[in-house]
C-alpha positions as a printed NumPy array, in Angstrom:
array([[120.009, 120.481,  82.204],
       [120.169, 123.855,  83.863],
       [120.789, 127.137,  81.987],
       [124.517, 127.573,  81.553],
       [125.788, 130.785,  83.01 ],
       [122.518, 131.638,  84.845],
       [123.007, 133.205,  88.254],
       [120.306, 133.233,  90.875],
       [120.365, 135.141,  94.147],
       [117.952, 134.519,  97.005],
       [117.693, 137.412,  99.661],
       [115.677, 137.812, 102.802],
       [115.415, 141.404, 104.198],
       [114.33 , 142.27 , 107.655],
       [112.036, 139.245, 108.321],
       [109.823, 139.386, 111.151],
       [107.505, 136.43 , 111.773],
       [104.764, 135.729, 114.359],
       [103.209, 132.272, 114.73 ],
       [100.228, 131.174, 116.565],
       [100.694, 128.984, 119.677],
       [ 98.434, 125.793, 119.059],
       [ 95.398, 126.352, 121.212],
       [ 95.145, 122.519, 121.83 ],
       [ 92.455, 121.694, 119.155],
       [ 90.003, 122.971, 116.573],
       [ 87.52 , 124.215, 119.093],
       [ 89.798, 125.926, 121.504],
       [ 90.5  , 129.113, 119.718],
       [ 93.625, 130.365, 118.114],
       [ 95.741, 130.42 , 121.298],
       [ 98.588, 132.97 , 121.977],
       [101.141, 134.251, 119.545],
       [104.878, 134.42 , 119.558],
       [107.426, 136.289, 117.689],
       [109.962, 133.763, 116.29 ],
       [111.896, 135.675, 113.941],
       [113.212, 139.19 , 114.501],
       [114.742, 141.137, 111.657],
       [116.359, 138.205, 109.935],
       [118.613, 139.104, 106.839],
       [120.479, 136.46 , 104.512],
       [121.895, 136.215, 100.827],
       [122.57 , 133.012,  98.995],
       [124.031, 132.752,  95.361],
       [123.955, 129.971,  92.937],
       [126.156, 127.211,  93.751],
       [126.444, 128.179,  97.434],
       [125.834, 126.099, 100.656],
       [124.36 , 128.114, 103.398],
       [123.891, 126.576, 106.97 ],
       [121.222, 127.859, 109.286],
       [122.473, 127.166, 112.803],
       [120.866, 127.352, 116.055],
       [119.371, 125.362, 118.962],
       [116.054, 123.897, 119.373],
       [113.498, 126.644, 119.219],
       [115.828, 129.21 , 117.787],
       [113.535, 129.635, 114.558],
       [115.392, 127.493, 111.832],
       [112.402, 125.769, 110.444],
       [110.308, 128.953, 110.709],
       [112.8  , 130.756, 108.454],
       [112.856, 128.038, 106.059],
       [108.998, 128.071, 106.077],
       [108.705, 131.684, 105.499],
       [111.097, 131.5  , 102.555],
       [109.085, 128.636, 101.149],
       [105.97 , 130.647, 101.785],
       [104.43 , 127.803, 103.845],
       [104.678, 129.389, 107.212],
       [101.607, 129.782, 109.564],
       [100.998, 133.096, 110.997],
       [101.918, 136.732, 109.887],
       [105.204, 137.728, 108.228],
       [106.938, 141.21 , 107.622],
       [109.84 , 141.792, 105.325],
       [110.889, 140.796, 101.886],
       [112.1  , 137.436, 100.21 ],
       [113.53 , 137.915,  96.739],
       [114.641, 135.772,  94.058],
       [116.851, 137.788,  91.571],
       [115.276, 140.89 ,  92.881],
       [111.668, 139.599,  92.213],
       [109.39 , 138.774,  95.151],
       [109.459, 135.205,  95.812],
       [105.732, 134.281,  95.865],
       [104.38 , 130.913,  96.643],
       [103.876, 130.14 ,  93.106],
       [107.221, 131.152,  92.099],
       [108.764, 129.03 ,  94.89 ],
       [106.806, 126.077,  93.715],
       [108.037, 126.459,  90.252],
       [111.648, 127.095,  90.845],
       [112.686, 125.974,  94.247],
       [112.454, 122.764,  96.339],
       [111.918, 121.953, 100.143],
       [113.255, 118.739, 101.645],
       [111.567, 118.076, 105.138],
       [112.693, 115.418, 107.688],
       [109.931, 113.15 , 106.752],
       [111.009, 110.528, 104.17 ],
       [107.549, 109.392, 102.786],
       [107.751, 106.977,  99.807],
       [105.383, 104.684,  98.205],
       [106.292, 100.968,  99.343],
       [106.897,  98.549,  96.537],
       [108.665, 101.062,  94.163],
       [112.45 , 100.972,  93.778],
       [114.565, 104.003,  94.141],
       [114.831, 104.527,  90.342],
       [111.008, 104.166,  90.016],
       [110.522, 106.677,  92.763],
       [112.543, 109.275,  90.898],
       [111.068, 108.358,  87.544],
       [107.635, 108.826,  88.758],
       [108.304, 112.06 ,  90.43 ],
       [106.225, 114.617,  88.204],
       [108.33 , 116.962,  86.137],
       [107.863, 118.664,  82.934],
       [110.779, 116.49 ,  81.526],
       [109.758, 113.351,  79.734],
       [111.229, 110.524,  77.675],
       [114.963, 110.404,  77.276],
       [115.541, 113.665,  79.068],
       [113.625, 112.292,  82.139],
       [115.629, 109.09 ,  82.112],
       [118.953, 110.999,  81.72 ],
       [118.047, 113.261,  84.592],
       [117.227, 110.265,  86.82 ],
       [120.367, 108.703,  86.052],
       [122.414, 111.968,  86.844],
       [120.814, 112.323,  90.227],
       [121.216, 108.663,  91.078],
       [124.907, 109.177,  90.378],
       [125.285, 112.654,  92.215],
       [123.615, 111.344,  95.316],
       [125.699, 108.061,  95.315],
       [122.319, 105.953,  94.961],
       [123.311, 104.13 ,  91.643],
       [124.225, 101.109,  93.677],
       [120.744, 100.96 ,  95.248],
       [118.799, 102.022,  92.107],
       [116.855,  98.844,  92.011],
       [116.372,  98.359,  95.692],
       [112.809,  98.911,  97.245],
       [112.263, 101.977,  99.118],
       [110.951, 100.055, 102.252],
       [114.335,  98.438, 102.631],
       [116.5  , 101.608, 102.565],
       [118.517, 102.68 , 105.532],
       [118.162, 106.2  , 107.08 ],
       [121.093, 107.531, 104.941],
       [119.782, 106.366, 101.625],
       [116.262, 107.337, 102.52 ],
       [117.406, 110.755, 103.248],
       [119.382, 111.034,  99.926],
       [116.588, 109.841,  97.933],
       [114.236, 112.41 ,  99.507],
       [116.771, 115.008,  98.347],
       [116.789, 113.347,  94.896],
       [112.933, 113.692,  94.622],
       [113.466, 117.482,  94.697],
       [116.64 , 117.63 ,  92.676],
       [115.161, 115.563,  89.822],
       [112.928, 118.681,  89.284],
       [115.941, 120.856,  88.715],
       [115.45 , 123.484,  91.358],
       [117.379, 126.836,  91.496],
       [117.196, 126.983,  95.23 ],
       [116.84 , 123.885,  97.505],
       [115.803, 124.235, 101.338],
       [116.491, 121.318, 103.676],
       [115.22 , 121.006, 107.107],
       [117.832, 119.313, 109.48 ],
       [119.153, 116.852, 106.683],
       [121.592, 115.26 , 108.977],
       [119.296, 114.502, 111.963],
       [119.556, 110.895, 113.091],
       [122.484, 110.101, 110.779],
       [125.697, 108.674, 111.983],
       [128.847, 110.939, 111.524],
       [129.964, 109.227, 108.48 ],
       [126.619, 109.482, 106.656],
       [126.23 , 113.032, 107.724],
       [129.566, 113.92 , 106.257],
       [128.641, 112.028, 103.011],
       [125.426, 113.847, 102.774],
       [126.894, 117.368, 103.377],
       [129.796, 116.73 , 100.84 ],
       [127.192, 115.367,  98.287],
       [125.17 , 118.575,  98.66 ],
       [128.249, 120.763,  98.154],
       [129.314, 118.917,  95.132],
       [125.777, 119.192,  93.724],
       [125.588, 122.859,  94.469],
       [128.838, 123.513,  92.566],
       [127.928, 120.998,  89.667],
       [124.387, 122.291,  89.068],
       [124.46 , 125.886,  90.189],
       [121.726, 125.157,  92.821],
       [121.759, 127.386,  95.919],
       [121.297, 125.241,  99.068],
       [120.107, 126.309, 102.462],
       [120.069, 123.723, 105.101],
       [119.375, 123.963, 108.943],
       [121.73 , 122.286, 111.374],
       [121.507, 121.811, 115.039],
       [124.714, 119.995, 115.873],
       [127.284, 120.552, 113.108],
       [130.456, 118.71 , 113.125],
       [133.864, 120.179, 112.363],
       [134.352, 118.03 , 109.145],
       [131.468, 119.736, 107.387],
       [132.948, 123.206, 107.809],
       [134.787, 123.118, 104.606],
       [131.708, 122.386, 102.655],
       [129.668, 125.32 , 103.99 ],
       [130.188, 128.799, 102.044],
       [127.899, 130.757, 104.212],
       [126.301, 130.492, 107.899],
       [123.636, 132.128, 109.683],
       [123.371, 132.079, 113.527],
       [120.036, 132.222, 114.988],
       [118.916, 132.622, 118.591],
       [115.415, 132.939, 119.79 ],
       [114.667, 134.419, 116.214],
       [117.537, 137.   , 116.261],
       [120.572, 136.896, 113.927],
       [123.963, 136.699, 115.663],
       [125.78 , 136.353, 112.41 ],
       [125.075, 136.039, 108.791],
       [127.603, 135.837, 106.065],
       [130.438, 133.896, 104.571],
       [132.223, 131.078, 106.764],
       [135.667, 132.511, 106.048],
       [134.759, 135.924, 107.231],
       [133.009, 134.459, 110.218],
       [136.278, 133.911, 112.211],
       [137.413, 137.365, 111.379],
       [134.22 , 139.021, 112.458],
       [133.897, 137.232, 115.787],
       [137.667, 137.707, 116.403],
       [137.277, 141.407, 115.762],
       [134.376, 141.759, 118.316],
       [136.37 , 139.893, 121.135],
       [135.333, 136.239, 120.606],
       [138.175, 134.417, 118.735],
       [137.751, 130.798, 118.23 ],
       [140.292, 128.627, 120.303],
       [142.649, 126.386, 118.377],
       [141.465, 122.908, 117.732],
       [137.894, 123.886, 118.352],
       [135.067, 123.353, 116.002],
       [134.125, 126.981, 114.895],
       [130.604, 126.001, 114.132],
       [129.936, 124.479, 117.47 ],
       [131.94 , 127.082, 119.387],
       [129.888, 129.913, 117.927],
       [126.596, 128.057, 118.087],
       [127.415, 127.523, 121.816],
       [128.011, 131.287, 121.969],
       [124.53 , 131.83 , 120.405],
       [122.611, 129.549, 122.575],
       [121.008, 130.692, 125.889],
       [122.409, 128.817, 128.938],
       [119.411, 127.573, 130.977],
       [121.311, 125.676, 133.687],
       [120.722, 128.269, 136.181],
       [118.784, 131.507, 136.449],
       [122.229, 133.63 , 136.652],
       [123.466, 131.906, 133.514],
       [120.236, 132.401, 131.736],
       [120.153, 136.111, 132.431],
       [123.859, 136.448, 131.662],
       [123.79 , 134.546, 128.384],
       [120.616, 136.161, 127.273],
       [122.122, 139.664, 127.831],
       [125.102, 138.604, 125.896],
       [123.244, 137.205, 122.992],
       [121.095, 140.361, 122.791],
       [124.33 , 142.509, 122.584],
       [125.61 , 140.177, 119.885],
       [122.501, 140.549, 117.853],
       [122.202, 144.236, 118.275],
       [125.959, 144.618, 117.412],
       [125.585, 142.586, 114.208],
       [122.544, 144.474, 113.096],
       [124.135, 147.778, 113.838],
       [127.666, 147.221, 112.396],
       [126.613, 144.836, 109.438],
       [130.335, 144.551, 108.86 ],
       [130.132, 142.069, 105.758],
       [128.698, 143.215, 102.507],
       [127.716, 140.676,  99.939],
       [128.034, 143.286,  97.175],
       [125.78 , 144.252,  94.576],
       [123.039, 141.517,  93.826],
       [122.91 , 140.374,  90.205],
       [119.336, 140.822,  89.363],
       [119.85 , 139.847,  85.729],
       [118.862, 143.242,  84.381],
       [115.26 , 143.176,  84.501],
       [114.898, 141.322,  87.735],
       [112.732, 138.742,  86.133],
       [113.268, 134.976,  86.87 ],
       [113.912, 132.755,  83.918],
       [111.598, 129.813,  83.87 ],
       [113.594, 127.321,  81.972],
       [111.565, 124.659,  83.885],
       [108.425, 124.844,  85.948],
       [105.529, 122.731,  87.395],
       [104.167, 120.003,  85.02 ],
       [100.541, 120.046,  84.095],
       [ 97.716, 118.297,  85.893],
       [ 97.367, 115.664,  83.085],
       [100.961, 114.693,  83.218],
       [100.887, 114.53 ,  87.2  ],
       [ 97.781, 112.309,  86.852],
       [ 99.606, 109.983,  84.437],
       [102.64 , 109.842,  86.897],
       [100.397, 109.047,  89.743],
       [ 98.468, 106.472,  87.946],
       [101.578, 104.618,  86.805],
       [103.007, 104.877,  90.212],
       [ 99.751, 103.247,  91.638],
       [100.16 , 100.501,  89.21 ],
       [103.754,  99.947,  89.63 ],
       [103.305,  99.625,  93.569],
       [100.273,  97.162,  93.027],
       [102.177,  94.893,  90.654],
       [105.506,  95.125,  92.634],
       [107.081,  91.556,  93.071],
       [107.968,  92.517,  96.712],
       [105.903,  91.802,  99.835],
       [104.301,  95.196,  99.67 ],
       [103.111,  94.604,  96.078],
       [101.631,  91.079,  97.07 ],
       [ 99.758,  92.616,  99.88 ],
       [ 98.426,  95.455,  97.726],
       [ 97.279,  93.007,  94.995],
       [ 95.824,  90.687,  97.578],
       [ 93.797,  93.463,  99.305],
       [ 92.53 ,  95.027,  95.912],
       [ 91.718,  91.682,  94.138],
       [ 91.292,  88.663,  96.412],
       [ 90.002,  89.826,  99.83 ],
       [ 86.424,  90.028,  98.757],
       [ 86.184,  86.74 ,  97.079],
       [ 87.988,  85.083, 100.065],
       [ 85.614,  86.636, 102.612],
       [ 82.645,  85.409, 100.596],
       [ 84.144,  82.126, 100.507],
       [ 83.874,  81.828, 104.148],
       [ 80.105,  81.972, 103.97 ],
       [ 80.241,  78.306, 102.531],
       [ 81.274,  77.266, 106.093],
       [ 78.098,  78.333, 107.723],
       [ 75.444,  78.299, 104.875],
       [ 76.154,  75.618, 102.456],
       [ 73.729,  73.205, 103.927],
       [ 70.667,  75.778, 104.281],
       [ 67.726,  74.068, 102.788],
       [ 64.41 ,  75.195, 101.477],
       [ 62.33 ,  74.75 , 104.634],
       [ 60.694,  77.54 , 106.515],
       [ 63.867,  77.979, 108.538],
       [ 65.575,  78.724, 105.407],
       [ 63.954,  82.145, 105.105],
       [ 65.629,  83.302, 108.095],
       [ 69.05 ,  81.593, 107.322],
       [ 68.969,  83.407, 104.031],
       [ 68.338,  86.511, 105.618],
       [ 71.268,  86.057, 107.891],
       [ 73.383,  85.195, 104.912],
       [ 72.391,  88.57 , 103.347],
       [ 73.355,  90.395, 106.789],
       [ 76.698,  88.871, 106.611],
       [ 77.235,  89.533, 102.999],
       [ 76.683,  93.152, 103.544],
       [ 78.762,  93.185, 106.582],
       [ 81.666,  91.451, 104.831],
       [ 81.602,  93.73 , 101.773],
       [ 81.709,  96.921, 103.809],
       [ 84.425,  95.247, 105.975],
       [ 86.622,  94.525, 103.017],
       [ 86.145,  97.922, 101.588],
       [ 87.325,  99.339, 105.051],
       [ 90.151,  96.965, 105.631],
       [ 91.662,  97.623, 102.072],
       [ 91.431, 101.341, 102.252],
       [ 92.884, 101.768, 105.765],
       [ 95.75 ,  99.509, 104.721],
       [ 96.567, 100.997, 101.332],
       [ 95.411, 104.576, 101.222],
       [ 97.113, 106.143, 104.233],
       [100.549, 106.236, 102.523],
       [ 99.045, 108.088,  99.591],
       [ 97.158, 110.529, 101.906],
       [100.455, 111.139, 103.78 ],
       [102.372, 111.679, 100.447],
       [ 99.631, 114.023,  99.365],
       [ 99.942, 115.909, 102.556],
       [103.623, 116.193, 102.042],
       [103.239, 117.354,  98.328],
       [100.349, 119.792,  98.985],
       [102.693, 122.803, 100.02 ],
       [104.547, 122.152,  96.736],
       [101.468, 122.648,  94.712],
       [102.157, 119.555,  92.381],
       [ 98.713, 118.245,  92.329],
       [ 95.33 , 118.732,  93.926],
       [ 93.395, 116.226,  96.048],
       [ 90.996, 115.653,  92.935],
       [ 93.954, 114.613,  90.919],
       [ 95.054, 112.107,  93.54 ],
       [ 91.665, 110.641,  93.883],
       [ 90.983, 110.378,  90.145],
       [ 94.288, 108.396,  89.798],
       [ 93.548, 106.375,  92.974],
       [ 90.117, 105.489,  91.76 ],
       [ 91.214, 104.746,  88.243],
       [ 93.188, 101.815,  89.65 ],
       [ 90.987, 100.904,  92.503],
       [ 87.543, 100.686,  90.809],
       [ 88.81 ,  98.325,  88.036],
       [ 90.344,  96.113,  90.561],
       [ 86.991,  96.096,  92.794],
       [ 84.883,  95.363,  89.68 ],
       [ 86.947,  92.3  ,  88.931],
       [ 87.036,  91.289,  92.602],
       [ 83.237,  91.702,  92.693],
       [ 82.814,  89.448,  89.753],
       [ 84.88 ,  86.698,  91.519],
       [ 83.106,  87.029,  94.83 ],
       [ 79.678,  86.856,  92.859],
       [ 80.745,  83.648,  91.143],
       [ 81.407,  82.242,  94.705],
       [ 78.32 ,  83.647,  96.424],
       [ 75.79 ,  83.006,  93.769],
       [ 75.119,  79.177,  94.375],
       [ 74.526,  80.041,  98.024],
       [ 71.945,  82.764,  97.425],
       [ 70.049,  81.271,  94.676],
       [ 70.74 ,  77.438,  95.132],
       [ 71.772,  77.385,  91.488],
       [ 75.08 ,  76.393,  89.907],
       [ 74.483,  78.107,  86.54 ],
       [ 74.038,  81.821,  87.004],
       [ 71.535,  83.772,  85.224],
       [ 72.889,  86.917,  83.696],
       [ 70.417,  89.465,  85.142],
       [ 70.497,  88.157,  88.633],
       [ 74.238,  87.662,  88.615],
       [ 74.569,  91.279,  87.387],
       [ 72.396,  92.382,  90.423],
       [ 74.537,  90.466,  92.887],
       [ 77.667,  91.898,  91.455],
       [ 76.378,  95.537,  91.688],
       [ 75.307,  94.855,  95.37 ],
       [ 78.852,  93.672,  96.346],
       [ 80.786,  96.311,  94.274],
       [ 78.7  ,  99.216,  95.438],
       [ 79.022,  97.9  ,  99.076],
       [ 82.713,  97.627,  98.788],
       [ 83.251, 100.996,  96.92 ],
       [ 81.017, 102.858,  99.439],
       [ 82.906, 101.641, 102.457],
       [ 86.127, 102.533, 100.468],
       [ 85.138, 105.958,  99.745],
       [ 83.697, 106.573, 103.285],
       [ 87.089, 105.503, 104.723],
       [ 88.753, 107.879, 102.303],
       [ 86.658, 110.762, 103.501],
       [ 87.555, 110.169, 107.248],
       [ 91.1  , 109.609, 106.341],
       [ 91.467, 113.366, 105.3  ],
       [ 90.892, 114.431, 108.803],
       [ 91.792, 111.297, 110.921],
       [ 95.468, 110.573, 111.236],
       [ 95.348, 107.157, 112.711],
       [ 93.726, 104.642, 110.145],
       [ 92.192, 102.457, 112.811],
       [ 90.251, 105.365, 114.243],
       [ 88.933, 106.187, 110.884],
       [ 87.985, 102.492, 110.428],
       [ 86.113, 102.476, 113.779],
       [ 84.201, 105.539, 112.861],
       [ 83.189, 104.262, 109.394],
       [ 82.246, 100.729, 110.911],
       [ 80.042, 102.596, 113.419],
       [ 78.197, 104.416, 110.829],
       [ 77.724, 101.285, 108.609],
       [ 76.633,  99.126, 111.522],
       [ 73.924, 101.659, 112.234],
       [ 72.938, 101.596, 108.654],
       [ 72.835,  97.808, 108.496],
       [ 70.768,  97.653, 111.64 ],
       [ 68.189, 100.189, 110.548],
       [ 68.097,  99.956, 106.816],
       [ 68.972,  96.386, 105.619],
       [ 65.911,  94.692, 107.025],
       [ 68.024,  91.794, 108.221],
       [ 68.327,  92.887, 111.817],
       [ 64.823,  93.932, 112.166],
       [ 61.894,  94.277, 109.721],
       [ 60.776,  97.851, 108.576],
       [ 57.569,  97.163, 110.06 ],
       [ 59.05 ,  97.583, 113.491],
       [ 60.585, 101.064, 112.739],
       [ 58.943, 104.291, 113.264],
       [ 57.735, 106.157, 110.179],
       [ 60.341, 108.718, 110.396],
       [ 62.982, 105.952, 110.534],
       [ 61.613, 104.284, 107.565],
       [ 61.795, 107.421, 105.528],
       [ 65.297, 108.193, 106.622],
       [ 66.618, 104.711, 105.571],
       [ 65.989, 105.895, 101.996],
       [ 68.905, 108.034, 102.341],
       [ 71.306, 105.194, 102.915],
       [ 73.033, 102.804, 100.487],
       [ 72.278,  99.761, 102.573],
       [ 68.535,  99.855, 101.927],
       [ 69.028,  99.511,  98.196],
       [ 71.89 ,  97.007,  98.372],
       [ 69.959,  94.921, 100.806],
       [ 66.715,  95.201,  98.745],
       [ 68.736,  94.084,  95.807],
       [ 70.029,  90.943,  97.676],
       [ 66.565,  90.035,  99.075],
       [ 65.081,  90.453,  95.816],
       [ 67.232,  88.022,  93.678],
       [ 67.307,  85.516,  96.639],
       [ 63.605,  85.377,  97.59 ],
       [ 61.454,  86.387,  94.68 ],
       [ 61.965,  83.338,  92.473],
       [ 62.098,  80.703,  95.291],
       [ 59.653,  77.939,  95.604],
       [ 59.659,  76.376,  99.163],
       [ 59.541,  72.68 ,  99.394],
       [ 56.725,  72.815, 101.947],
       [ 53.449,  70.881, 102.205],
       [ 50.665,  72.916, 104.139],
       [ 48.882,  71.09 , 106.843],
       [ 46.453,  72.215, 109.505],
       [ 49.511,  72.749, 111.755],
       [ 51.96 ,  73.941, 109.179],
       [ 51.665,  77.346, 107.286],
       [ 54.053,  77.579, 104.461],
       [ 55.622,  81.064, 104.071],
       [ 55.531,  82.926, 100.802],
       [ 58.577,  84.853,  99.399],
       [ 56.434,  87.854,  98.719],
       [ 54.944,  87.85 , 102.214],
       [ 58.551,  87.615, 103.628],
       [ 59.819,  90.556, 101.644],
       [ 56.924,  92.626, 102.664],
       [ 57.608,  91.643, 106.197],
       [ 61.387,  92.518, 106.077],
       [ 61.58 ,  95.463, 103.53 ],
       [ 57.923,  96.655, 103.408],
       [ 57.812,  95.826,  99.721],
       [ 56.4  ,  92.598,  98.293],
       [ 57.933,  93.29 ,  94.797],
       [ 61.049,  95.47 ,  95.011],
       [ 62.047,  97.392,  91.902],
       [ 65.597,  96.03 ,  91.019],
       [ 66.172,  98.926,  88.569],
       [ 65.729, 101.509,  91.326],
       [ 67.886,  99.389,  93.659],
       [ 70.722,  99.101,  91.   ],
       [ 70.587, 102.822,  90.202],
       [ 70.456, 103.957,  93.763],
       [ 73.352, 101.596,  94.881],
       [ 75.723, 102.708,  92.061],
       [ 74.727, 106.427,  92.692],
       [ 75.749, 106.195,  96.376],
       [ 79.147, 104.719,  95.616],
       [ 79.865, 106.958,  92.797],
       [ 78.32 , 110.061,  94.253],
       [ 80.697, 109.629,  97.359],
       [ 83.624, 109.37 ,  95.176],
       [ 82.752, 112.602,  93.43 ],
       [ 82.143, 114.291,  96.803],
       [ 85.499, 113.176,  98.067],
       [ 87.147, 114.78 ,  95.244],
       [ 85.566, 118.151,  96.125],
       [ 86.336, 117.553,  99.702],
       [ 89.939, 117.019,  98.953],
       [ 90.341, 120.222,  97.114],
       [ 89.042, 122.349, 100.271],
       [ 91.679, 123.8  , 102.334],
       [ 91.722, 122.111, 105.729],
       [ 91.772, 123.972, 109.028],
       [ 95.093, 124.537, 110.676],
       [ 94.427, 121.99 , 113.447],
       [ 93.895, 119.333, 110.757],
       [ 97.059, 120.315, 108.903],
       [ 99.096, 120.095, 112.116],
       [ 98.117, 116.44 , 112.5  ],
       [100.053, 115.693, 109.132],
       [102.865, 117.997, 109.608],
       [106.338, 116.496, 110.049]])
């Protein structure tokens, strides 16, 4: 798939990076800054594997983020690909980044996860590439296994495959062996080495505790300590370099761990801390001064331009992949697919069926007015609740995947929501029709539905469900814990029901300014629609006497809603407008860059 004979070179020259220490929240200022990279240089050629080694806090991830153009803070220095500046757009087109997080959509198989990864390939070429990646990563045996049942080693290899299927020329990996057992770590590094040699992809990976058995698979190594470079160059020349400056590696020792310990500050005591710090500063200074290993002239391919044999797919193609992925996860035969289908299709009808337990024997006496009013209250609450429950259960994994894919620039938030709503809204329409069939006899005491009133009922249920869904999606953009988002949305909707539904208290008991403000809520119009179809055509079985006053539906509507004759057309249009308008607003909201404090929440 890759251009035969092409040679790519990634270079970093004199990289200094300063990052801001988190101030503790969005309202506590930027905090202090810290210099995490100090004059870092490296070179990686096609087909090579380079290990970035260092203890925790040495700057390994910061260096990968700088190369990938996703680092927070200020950066000085040059990052070049074939002699051309490696911009964010160029990295997104030609390179890949594998983080420690393995975020996959439940219900999909390994093969489906790779197949639905957006690339510019399609048809036979795409299928062929997927089969090749499955074979290269030793995943062919689990190709039809659902991702939620993968072990850590298989999941880590699949996350690498998601990048390799896009055919990158340079692949960055952040601690790929973390949490793996020794055999799985060995298998992973050997697979990466074979992939680099086979495809010509240059690989940079960070390691904190490298084992001796992975040493033969590494072509280059870079040792970092507190942002400074102790050594950068070929692994074969590494032993000669350290031997030449008076630090030969003892026999039977793991060279990678030996020199990693040499490049690590000893914090066991103050004296050892000072001594090791001085030694490391001397090593960093000596390497920067001597630079004994020259990588030779860089092949800039003449003009220095990077050939774009492959690149990012278009938005339409990405939308199709997201849409098909949503459908595949919904109709999956596993537990996850069944749960998704139930929440999308059956939870609302089931919730409305519960109303039969409490309201099936409500008659047409004077008490029936208030019982029906209570039924409307519960219907609104149930519809809102189903929308919230469905969204906080299904959407967070897509939100997490979106946060993971955002730095890669594959698609915008609007593309994700268009795909999500393209699946969600048809299901919610079908679900609302089913719920209306269940609820209609309770509200109107009629077994045969009238087309107009049935449509009004369906609109009230559908718009309530969708509004709660979209409001939950809005909060899930900035709230990491789904239940916290659910609580916030519930609080808002409970207030709306209490003030604007006319069920908890009548409008006549509200202050004029509150009555005016209720016009800006969806609840007012959905509730008015439900009250209208329930009470306007009711004939009460009541005989007036000297002691009994028979209530009239128009009087009751005027008491509860302030309108004796609501306009159903306005209620229908307003109910739909709130739901669809909030969906459109979310598409814009998900396109705006989020503050750093919000992005940190979803960072690995």
